[in-house]
Structures are given as C-alpha cells and as structure tokens.
C-alpha positions as CSV (number, residue, x, y, z in Angstrom):
1,M,0.2,-0.1,-0.2
2,N,1.2,3.3,-1.1
3,W,0.8,6.7,0.8
4,T,-1.3,7.9,-1.6
5,E,-3.9,4.9,-0.9
6,C,-3.4,5.1,2.5
7,G,-4.7,8.8,2.5
8,K,-8.0,8.0,1.0
9,E,-11.4,7.1,2.3
10,N,-12.7,3.7,1.8
11,P,-15.4,4.2,-0.7
12,N,-17.3,1.6,0.9
13,V,-18.1,2.8,3.9
14,K,-21.6,4.6,4.4
15,V,-23.4,6.3,7.2
16,S,-26.1,4.3,8.5
17,G,-29.7,5.8,7.2
18,L,-31.2,4.1,10.0
19,A,-29.0,5.8,12.6
20,I,-29.7,9.1,11.3
21,A,-33.6,8.7,11.0
22,S,-33.0,7.4,14.7
23,M,-31.8,10.6,15.9
24,L,-34.2,12.8,14.1
25,L,-37.0,10.4,15.3
26,S,-36.2,11.0,18.7
27,I,-36.0,15.0,18.1
28,L,-39.5,15.0,16.8
29,G,-40.6,13.0,19.8
30,V,-40.5,16.4,21.8
31,F,-43.1,17.6,19.5
32,T,-45.3,14.6,19.0
33,F,-45.6,13.6,22.8
34,A,-43.0,10.5,22.3
35,I,-45.1,9.1,19.7
36,T,-41.9,9.1,17.2
37,A,-39.8,8.3,20.2
38,I,-40.9,4.2,20.0
39,P,-39.8,3.9,16.3
40,A,-36.2,6.3,17.2
41,V,-35.4,3.6,19.8
42,I,-36.3,0.5,17.5
43,L,-34.1,2.2,14.6
44,G,-31.4,3.0,16.9
45,M,-30.7,-0.6,17.9
46,I,-31.2,-2.3,14.5
47,S,-28.5,0.1,13.1
48,L,-26.2,-0.5,16.0
49,L,-26.7,-4.3,15.2
50,R,-26.0,-3.6,11.6
51,I,-23.2,-1.4,12.0
52,E,-21.7,-4.3,14.4
53,K,-21.9,-6.8,11.7
54,S,-21.1,-4.7,8.6
55,R,-17.1,-5.0,9.7
56,G,-16.7,-1.3,9.1
57,R,-18.4,-0.8,5.8
58,L,-21.3,1.1,8.2
59,T,-20.8,4.0,10.6
60,G,-23.1,6.0,12.5
61,K,-22.9,5.0,16.1
62,G,-22.8,8.3,17.2
63,F,-26.2,9.0,15.6
64,A,-27.8,5.8,16.7
65,T,-26.5,6.5,20.6
66,V,-28.0,9.8,20.4
67,G,-31.1,8.7,18.8
68,I,-31.6,6.0,21.6
69,A,-30.6,8.4,24.3
70,A,-32.7,11.2,23.2
71,A,-35.8,8.9,22.7
72,V,-35.4,7.6,26.6
73,V,-35.1,11.3,27.7
74,V,-38.2,12.2,26.0
75,F,-40.2,9.3,27.5
76,F,-39.0,10.2,31.0
77,V,-39.6,14.1,30.2
78,I,-43.1,13.0,28.8
79,G,-43.8,10.6,31.8
80,I,-43.3,13.4,34.0
81,S,-45.4,16.2,32.3
82,M,-48.4,14.0,31.3
83,P,-50.4,14.2,34.5
84,A,-49.3,18.0,34.8
85,L,-51.0,18.3,31.1
86,A,-54.0,16.3,32.0
87,R,-54.4,18.4,35.0
88,A,-54.3,21.9,33.2
89,R,-56.6,20.2,30.6
90,E,-59.3,19.6,33.3
91,I,-58.8,22.8,34.9
92,S,-59.4,24.2,31.5
93,F,-62.5,22.0,31.0
94,R,-63.6,23.3,34.6
95,M,-63.3,26.9,33.4
96,V,-65.4,26.5,30.7
97,C,-68.3,24.7,32.2
98,A,-68.3,27.4,34.8
99,R,-68.9,30.0,32.2
100,N,-71.5,27.8,30.8
101,L,-73.4,28.1,33.9
102,S,-72.7,32.0,34.5
103,V,-74.1,32.4,30.8
104,I,-77.2,30.0,31.8
105,G,-77.8,31.8,35.2
106,K,-77.8,35.1,33.5
107,A,-80.3,34.0,30.8
108,M,-82.6,32.5,33.5
109,L,-83.0,35.9,35.2
110,I,-83.7,37.5,31.9
111,Y,-86.5,34.7,31.7
112,C,-87.8,35.3,35.0
113,N,-88.0,39.0,34.3
114,D,-90.3,38.3,31.6
115,Y,-92.4,35.2,33.1
116,D,-93.4,36.4,36.4
117,D,-90.3,35.9,38.3
118,E,-90.6,31.9,37.7
119,M,-88.0,29.8,36.7
120,P,-88.3,27.8,33.3
121,R,-90.7,25.1,33.5
122,A,-92.1,23.1,30.6
123,G,-95.4,21.8,30.3
124,G,-98.4,23.0,32.3
125,R,-99.2,23.5,36.0
126,R,-99.7,19.9,36.5
127,S,-97.5,18.1,34.3
128,V,-95.1,15.4,35.5
129,W,-91.6,14.6,35.2
130,T,-90.8,12.5,32.1
131,K,-87.6,11.4,30.5
132,R,-88.5,12.8,27.2
133,V,-91.2,15.1,25.8
134,P,-94.0,13.3,23.7
135,S,-92.8,15.6,20.7
136,W,-89.8,17.7,20.6
137,T,-90.6,18.6,17.1
138,A,-94.6,19.6,17.6
139,N,-96.2,22.7,16.2
140,N,-97.5,23.8,19.6
141,R,-97.0,23.3,23.0
142,F,-100.1,21.3,23.7
143,R,-98.9,18.2,21.4
144,A,-95.2,18.9,22.4
145,Y,-96.0,18.0,26.0
146,G,-99.4,16.0,25.7
147,L,-101.7,18.8,27.1
148,Q,-105.5,18.3,27.6
149,A,-107.5,21.3,26.1
150,N,-107.9,22.9,29.1
151,G,-103.8,22.7,29.7
152,S,-104.0,20.1,32.2
153,G,-102.1,16.9,32.1
154,G,-99.0,16.3,30.2
155,Q,-95.5,15.4,30.6
156,A,-92.0,17.6,30.5
157,S,-88.3,16.6,31.1
158,I,-85.9,18.4,33.1
159,S,-84.0,19.1,29.8
160,S,-87.2,20.6,27.6
161,C,-87.1,23.2,30.9
162,L,-83.7,24.4,30.1
163,Y,-84.5,24.5,26.3
164,F,-86.6,27.4,27.0
165,L,-83.5,29.2,27.3
166,V,-82.6,28.2,23.9
167,K,-86.1,29.0,22.9
168,Y,-87.0,32.2,24.7
169,T,-83.6,33.9,25.6
170,E,-81.4,32.8,22.7
171,V,-78.6,30.7,24.5
172,P,-76.1,29.2,22.2
173,L,-76.6,25.3,22.3
174,K,-72.9,25.1,23.1
175,R,-73.3,26.8,26.6
176,F,-75.3,23.4,27.5
177,V,-72.4,20.8,26.9
178,C,-69.4,20.7,29.1
179,Q,-66.4,19.5,27.9
180,G,-65.6,16.9,30.7
181,D,-69.1,15.5,30.2
182,T,-68.3,12.2,28.1
183,G,-70.6,11.2,25.3
184,V,-72.4,14.9,25.3
185,T,-71.9,16.8,22.0
186,D,-73.6,20.3,20.6
187,F,-77.6,19.6,19.4
188,T,-77.9,20.2,15.6
189,L,-80.8,19.9,13.3
190,A,-78.6,18.1,10.7
191,E,-77.9,15.4,12.7
192,Y,-81.9,14.3,13.0
193,G,-82.8,15.3,9.5
194,V,-84.8,18.2,10.6
195,S,-85.0,20.8,7.6
196,G,-87.3,23.9,7.5
197,R,-87.6,24.4,11.2
198,E,-85.7,26.9,13.5
199,M,-84.2,26.1,17.0
200,I,-86.7,28.4,18.1
201,D,-89.5,26.2,16.9
202,L,-88.4,23.1,18.8
203,W,-89.0,22.0,22.6
204,D,-86.1,20.0,23.5
205,F,-82.7,19.0,22.4
206,G,-83.9,16.6,19.9
207,P,-85.0,13.0,20.7
208,S,-81.9,12.2,22.6
209,P,-81.8,15.4,25.0
210,T,-79.4,13.8,27.5
211,E,-76.7,13.8,24.8
212,H,-76.9,17.4,24.1
213,C,-77.3,18.7,27.7
214,S,-74.9,18.2,30.4
215,Y,-76.2,20.0,33.3
216,A,-79.1,19.1,35.9
217,Y,-81.5,21.5,37.1
218,H,-83.5,22.0,40.3
219,M,-86.9,19.8,40.3
220,P,-89.4,22.2,38.6
221,F,-92.1,19.9,38.7
222,G,-93.9,19.7,42.4
223,L,-94.5,22.5,45.3
224,Y,-91.4,23.6,45.9
225,A,-90.0,24.8,42.2
226,L,-87.7,28.1,42.4
227,T,-88.3,31.7,42.0
228,T,-86.6,34.7,42.0
229,S,-88.0,35.1,45.9
230,S,-86.4,31.6,46.8
231,E,-83.5,31.9,49.2
232,P,-80.1,33.1,47.3
233,G,-78.3,30.0,48.6
234,M,-80.6,27.8,46.5
235,A,-78.8,25.6,44.2
236,V,-80.2,26.2,40.5
237,A,-78.3,24.2,38.0
238,A,-74.9,22.1,38.4
239,D,-72.7,19.3,36.6
240,R,-75.1,15.9,36.3
241,N,-76.4,14.1,39.2
242,P,-74.2,11.2,39.9
243,W,-77.1,9.4,41.1
244,I,-78.8,9.3,37.8
245,E,-77.3,7.4,34.6
246,T,-75.6,9.5,31.8
247,P,-75.1,8.4,28.3
248,V,-71.8,6.8,29.0
249,A,-72.1,5.7,32.7
250,E,-74.0,3.9,35.0
251,A,-75.7,5.6,38.3
252,K,-73.3,5.7,41.1
253,D,-73.4,3.3,44.2
254,M,-75.1,5.5,47.2
255,S,-73.4,3.1,49.7
256,L,-70.0,4.2,48.7
257,F,-70.9,7.6,49.7
258,N,-70.0,9.0,53.2
259,P,-70.4,12.5,54.3
260,N,-68.3,11.6,57.4
261,G,-65.6,9.5,55.2
262,G,-62.2,10.7,53.8
263,R,-61.4,11.6,50.1
264,E,-62.5,8.6,48.3
265,A,-65.6,8.8,50.3
266,M,-66.6,12.2,49.3
267,K,-65.5,11.7,45.7
268,A,-68.1,8.9,45.4
269,G,-71.0,11.5,46.0
270,N,-69.7,14.1,43.4
271,A,-70.3,14.5,39.7
272,I,-68.5,12.5,37.3
273,A,-67.7,15.1,34.8
274,H,-64.6,16.6,36.7
275,R,-62.8,13.5,37.7
276,E,-64.9,13.4,40.8
277,D,-63.2,16.2,42.4
278,G,-66.3,18.1,42.7
279,Q,-68.9,20.3,40.8
280,N,-69.7,23.4,39.4
281,V,-72.7,24.9,41.1
282,L,-75.0,27.8,39.7
283,F,-76.7,29.4,42.9
284,L,-80.0,31.4,42.6
285,D,-77.6,34.6,43.4
286,C,-76.2,34.1,40.2
287,H,-72.7,33.1,41.4
288,V,-71.1,30.1,40.2
289,S,-68.4,28.4,42.2
290,F,-66.6,24.6,42.4
291,Q,-67.8,22.9,45.2
292,R,-65.5,19.8,46.4
293,R,-68.6,18.2,48.2
294,P,-72.1,17.6,47.2
295,F,-73.7,18.9,50.3
296,C,-73.2,22.5,49.5
297,G,-76.7,23.9,49.7
298,I,-78.2,25.6,52.7
299,N,-77.8,24.1,55.8
300,D,-75.3,21.5,54.1
301,D,-78.0,20.4,52.0
302,N,-76.8,17.7,49.5
303,I,-78.1,19.3,45.9
304,Y,-77.9,15.8,44.4
305,T,-80.7,14.2,46.9
306,Y,-84.1,15.1,48.2
307,W,-84.8,15.2,52.2
308,T,-86.0,12.0,53.6
309,G,-85.6,13.2,57.6
310,G,-82.2,11.6,58.2
311,D,-78.7,13.1,57.5
312,I,-79.6,16.0,55.1
313,R,-75.8,15.8,53.9
314,R,-76.9,12.4,52.2
315,G,-80.9,12.4,51.5
316,G,-82.6,10.1,49.3
317,I,-81.4,9.0,45.7
318,P,-83.6,10.5,43.0
319,I,-86.2,8.5,40.9
320,P,-87.3,9.8,37.9
321,G,-91.0,10.8,37.6
322,R,-91.4,10.3,41.5
323,S,-89.0,12.2,43.5
324,E,-88.9,15.9,44.4
325,S,-87.8,18.7,46.5
326,Q,-89.6,18.4,50.2
327,D,-89.0,22.1,51.4
328,R,-88.4,25.3,50.1
329,L,-85.1,25.1,51.3
330,D,-84.4,21.5,49.7
331,S,-82.1,21.9,46.8
332,F,-82.7,19.1,44.3
333,L,-80.8,18.8,41.1
334,V,-81.6,16.2,38.6
335,H,-81.3,15.2,34.9
336,D,-83.7,13.1,33.1
337,G,-81.2,9.9,32.5
338,Q,-81.6,7.6,29.6
C-alpha cells in the first residue's frame, strides 16, 4: 500500500441511514408527545446491530446512540409532564363549564323577568317529570307536552325546561355542553334530519336530549319550584347528578358515599364530569363556584338528593318521575337519565 492509497477514504464505508433516522425521530418525539420516540429506539438498536456486523462498512454509532438516548429522555420528560398536562386540561374544562353555567344563570334572570319571576318550567301547571317530551318537534305546546285542551295533564323533561333558555333567551347550544361530560355533543338539526325549522320552533334538545345537555336543574315539578324570591343560597343548576345514569355511565352506588368519610368517600358523591373532584354549581344569587362536596346547599343540604328526614348531607336517591323537593330549602338537582 502506498502513501496515496493510505490517505484515501474507503469508498465502501457509509453512514447508516437508520442511525440518522433514529436521531431525527427522537428529536421529533419532543413535538409529537413521544409518538416517534418508540420507532427512534427501534431504528437505533437495529442500526447499531447492522453497524456491528458490517465490519467497518457502516458508521453512525454516534447518531444511533444519540437517537436512543434522546428517545429515553423524551419518554422520561413526557412521563413526568403528562399528569400536569392532564390536570391543566381538566382545569380548562372546569373553567369553560363554569362560564356555561354563568351564562345560563344570567339567561334565567332574563327569563324570570319576562315570566312573572318563575324559573323555566316546561309543560303545564300539573305536568309530571318524564325522560322525554311526547313530541320535541310539535307545532304547538299542547302536542309537545301531551296537554289536554284545558292545559291540564302532560309530561315534560328537565332538559325541555332548560331548552326554554334556547327558545326564549337565545342561549347558544354550546353553553349546555360541558367538555368534561363524556358522550355529549352540540345539538344540531342536521343530525336528526330536521329541515325547514328553527331552533326556537322546537321543544327540547332532540329525541336524545341527554346527549346534548350536560346539566342538572333544580326540580321544577312539584310544590317547591324555584322563583327569584327563593333563598339566594339555593342551587339552581350544576353538573349532572351522580345518582342518575348518563349517556356513558351507570348511576353511582350510594352505599359508597359517606359524608363523614375521607377523600374517596367524598368523591363517591360528586359529579362524574370533573374526575369526581367536585362540581360547578350555579346558585340563585347567580354566582357559580366549584364545590368539592355535594352537600353545598343551605344548611349543608346535598344538592343531588331530596330530604328523607335523616342526614341532610346524604338524603334520598332521585327516582325519575317520582322524587321531588320536600321543602323550600331543599335543593334537588336532577337530569333526565337515559
């Protein structure tokens, strides 16, 4: 071998393309939440094996090593930050939900001002609570609620009461959807093939209202419906009642809830929408706050149950069509269930 040949590079030596790809994918992992970090590790290991077996024809160990090491670092960083990101996401959902209830509360005041200080109540004076109105697309209220000619009888749902705020105060439909409430979407006419009608012509959030309305409302049927003259500390609306089924979850087990228990026993009585940490509650004085326990009504009244004569912080499980508030200070927030 002469000096000229010794100074030349071996033309058969190549840098491993897999090693380079491994490094690039690991860097991208920072921006893809580690999605590309897994293939970065795989390609890095394959490239190291090929380099080892190439007998000097492949180089790029540095690229492969950096790719694998960087991917491991990305996994570590993402693993630490994910809980924080999830928490931030939940707080964002909670804040939007609170704004929704605030808008709903202001709309209720407008409604009350136009309707003799009474909160929204669908149907007739003696209509009973049902899961769905007889006809949500009816041309008049008598057919919508199944009322008699004299206005007696009939059936109405909780969601149909809240729909009055769409119908008469023009609250946007998105304000009735909590992003933390899984299985709920904005109500649209196109989804149900309705044409030639306006939202104000209808009587409820479609044929499956629980899939388009995330909130529970103080029982408007019975002797103790709310008015603007009720106690300011009464709960008007909140996240769904945990003791009533939702579009994606069964009703909770009341036996797991203990007002005197620890954190887990308390969470068992909270709404599902916000990881059972608590619920956003709209009170009659129009303020909204996140309550970490369900007995946040007047005198520690449980807002999701009715009084039974026992512990006011516990109360009775709501039964659709039968249960109602037992006193003017008995906050009792319900939704219609499936």
